[in-house]
N, C-alpha and C positions, 0 to 999 in steps of 0.2 A: 296699562301698567305692566311694565316688564321688570323682572327682578334680574339684576346683573350680578348677584352674589354667586361666588364660585361654589360649585358642589364639592363636598369633601371626597377626596380620592379614597377608594377602598384599599385597605392594606392587604397585602398578600404575604406569602411565605418568604419572599425576597426581602421584605421589610423586617422580618424577625431577626433580632440580634442574637447570635450564638455566642458561646464563650470565646470561640476563636476570633470572631469579629471584634468582640469587646477588647480582647487582648491586643490585637494588632492595631486597632484604632485609638486605643487609650494612650494618653501621654504619660511617660514615666513619672511616677510620683517621687522617686528618690534616686540618688546617684547610682545605686546598685542596679536598679531596673534600667536606667539609661545606659550603663556600661554593657549590660547583658544585651539590650536591644542593638546597641552599636556593634557588638561582636557578631550577632546574628546577621545583621545587614552586611557587614564586611564579608562574612563567609558566603552569603548569597551572591554578593558582587563577584567574589573570586570564582564561585561555581559557574556563574553566567559567563564570565570571561573565558573560562576553560571550555565551556560549551561552544561559544562563538569561535574560539580558536580551532576546535575540532571541526566545526562546520566549514570554516574557511579552508582547512587542510583537505577536507573531503571534496570541497568545491574545486580546488586546483587539480586534484587527482581526476575528478570527473571531466574537467576541461581538457586535461592531457589525453584521457582516453577518447574523448569526443574528437579531438584533433586527429588522433591516430585512425579512428574509424572513417573520418572525412577523407583523409589521405588515401586510405584503402579503397573507399568508394570512388574517388576520382580515378584511381588506377583501373578499377574494374570497369568504369564507364568508358575509359579510353579503349580498353581491350574489347568491350562489347560493341561499341559503336564503330570501331575500325574493322572489326571482323566481318567476314561475309555472313549474310543471313543464312541460318540453317533452315531446312524445310520444316514446316510445322508437323508435329507428331500427330498421328491419328489417335483419337480417343478410344480407349478400350471399349469393347462391346459391354453393355450392361448385363449384369448377372441375372439370370432368370430365377425368379422365386417360385417355389413350389406352392401351389394353391392349397389352402387349408382343407378344401373338400377332397382333394386328390389324396388317395391313400398312399401311405409310405411304401417303399419298395419292400417286397416280402423278403425275409432273410433267406439266404441260400442254404440249402442243406448240404453238409459235407459229410462224407463217410469218414469217420474217425478210426484210426487204427487202434487196436487194443494192445496196450503195452503192459506186459506182465513183468514183475520183478522177482 
């Protein structure tokens, strides 16, 4: 005997309807609400179109800058590949660290001149 009944899904915080979700999902009950919602949606559409326009403008600018860098890279490749190879530089000697057990150099004593005013 198997039971094929579906178990009830536990509800979480995502299922709780807030005031905002009620307002956005509700159908307008009168003409004033419908006009208000239409105006909000129209403004949101205009805002999104402006944002898309700004992204497209920025994209074309980025493409222009990329083309300029690619052109400069091609020039540098031609210069570097056609130029004779320079001898490799020697790596500088590593700096010697003072051991912690090693005492610091004693300060030198200087004879100071006495200045009287």
